[in-house]
N, C-alpha and C positions, 0 to 999 in steps of 0.2 A: 276237515281232514287233518289229523295230527301229523301224518308223514309229510304231506305236501304243503300244509298250512293254507290250503284252499278254503275260501269262505263262500258259502252259498246261503242265501236268505230265502225264507218262505214265510210269508205272513199268514198266520192262522187266525181263524175267527175266535178261538178259545184255546185255553191250555189243557184241553181234555186229552185223555189217552188216545181216543179215536183220531182226533186231529193230528196228534203227534205221529201216530202210525201212518196216516195218509201223507204227512210231510216227509217222513222217512222214505216212503215209496216213491214220492216225486223226486227226492234226492237221488235215489238209485236209478231212476229213469233219466235224470239229467246227466249224471256222470257215466251212465251205461255200465255200471259195475255195482256189485253188492259187497259191502265190507264184511270181513270175517270176524271183526271185533268192534263192539260199541261200548264206549265208556261214558257214563252219565253221572249226574250228581245225586241220583236217587229220589228226585222229585216225583210227585204223584203222576205227572204227565208222562213220565217214562216207564211207569208200571202199567199193568193191565193189558190193554190191546197191543201196545208196542212190545212188551216183554213176551207175550204169547206168540206174536209174530216172529220175534227173534228166535225163540225156542223152536218153533215149528220149522224154521229155515236153518237151524243149527248155527246160528250166529252167536258168538260168545258175548255176554253182557257183563260188565263190571261196574261197580259203583265207587264213588269217593266216600271217604268217611264224613259223617255229618259235621258241619261247622269247621271244615278244613278247606277254605277257598283256595289256599295256596296249591292244593293238588290240581286245581283247575286253572292255574295261573295263565296258561297260554290262551285258553278260551276266554277268561275274564279280560285279559288284555286286548284280545281281538274285539270283543263286544265294546269295550271302552273306545277303541280306535274307530269302530263303526259309528258309534254315537257322536263322537267328536267330528268325524268327517261329514256325517249327515247334518249336524248343526251348522258347520261351516258352509256347506252347500246351501242350506236354507237362508242363512244370514246374507251370503253374497248374492244370491239370486233375487231375494225379495219376494219370492213366490209365497202364496198362502200355505198354512200348515197342512192342508189336505194333501200336499205333495211330499210330506215327510217320508213316507214309505218309499217313494221313487228316489228320494235323496239318499236314503240309507242303502238302497240297492246300487245306486251309482257309486257310493263310497266303497261298497264291497268289490265292485269291478275295478276300482282304482287300487284297492289293497291287493287284489289278486294280480295286478299288472306290475307291481313293484317287488323287488327282491326282499326277502326277509333277512335282515342283517344278523339277528341273533341265532340263526340256524346255520351252523358251520357246514353241514352237508349240502345245503342248497343255497349257499350264499351268492353264487354267480348266476342264478336263474330265478324265475318268478314262480309263485304258486300255480298260476295258470299253466305255465309250460311244463311243470312237473305232473300236474293232473291230466293235462291234455297235450301230450308231446307232438301230436300230428296236426293240431289246429293252430291257426294264427290268432294272435291276441286282437281283441277289438281296439279300434283307434279311440284314444281317450278324448273326450270333449268336455267343455266346461258346462256344468249343470246350470240350467236357467239362462243360458246364453241365447241370443237371438239366432234363429235358424231359418233358412229358406228351404222350403220343400218344393221340389220340382214336380208339378202335376202333369204337364204336357210335354212330351218328347219334342225335340227340336224339329224332327221331320214333319210332324203333324201340325205345327203352328202356322196359322194363317197370317198373323201380323207380328212382325219382329219387335214392334214398339210396346206391345202389351207385356205385362209381367206374366211369365209362364208358370208361376207357382204361387204359393201362399207363404205368409210370414208366420212364424210361431216361435216357441221356446223349446229348447232341448231339455227333456225331463227324464232321460234314462235310456237304458239298453234293454234288449229283449234276451231272454234266456233260450229262446227256441230258434232264433234266426239271427242273421247279421243286421237286422233292422234296428233302428233306434226309435224312441218315442218322442213325438213333438206335441 
């Protein structure tokens, strides 16, 4: 989102126009709003199904000029920050590369929880707070850190000396609830 600088990730099986349209619909469901304007780089994944959907719903779509990446400088910088954050998470955690997607999602949660310094309008708030003013931000945790998951509530434990949970690794946040992934 250009106004709030909020970043949302959706991993698609391919860069087809149909997958991009489905991802856009999931974004609208996640944020519980529909944008009035969509600006893309004119790639084939943004044409076809997505363009037809935007036209049908009277959403204005604009494109950047070809080979002018500076017009997408905010998005390009955000993608770079996500990749660097995911790489740092993976290197620090020592988890196998199959968790790269979870690391990138965790990096996006961390970026949304920190103020954007280069944005003078929202310098004192976070992208998450601008996008969702009535929600509280998730508590940040270290990706790949040791985590204890409570399986049995204290009231139903028969023996106080047994471990009431299981040990795992923290691998990310949920988009749909306050739950975290272990």
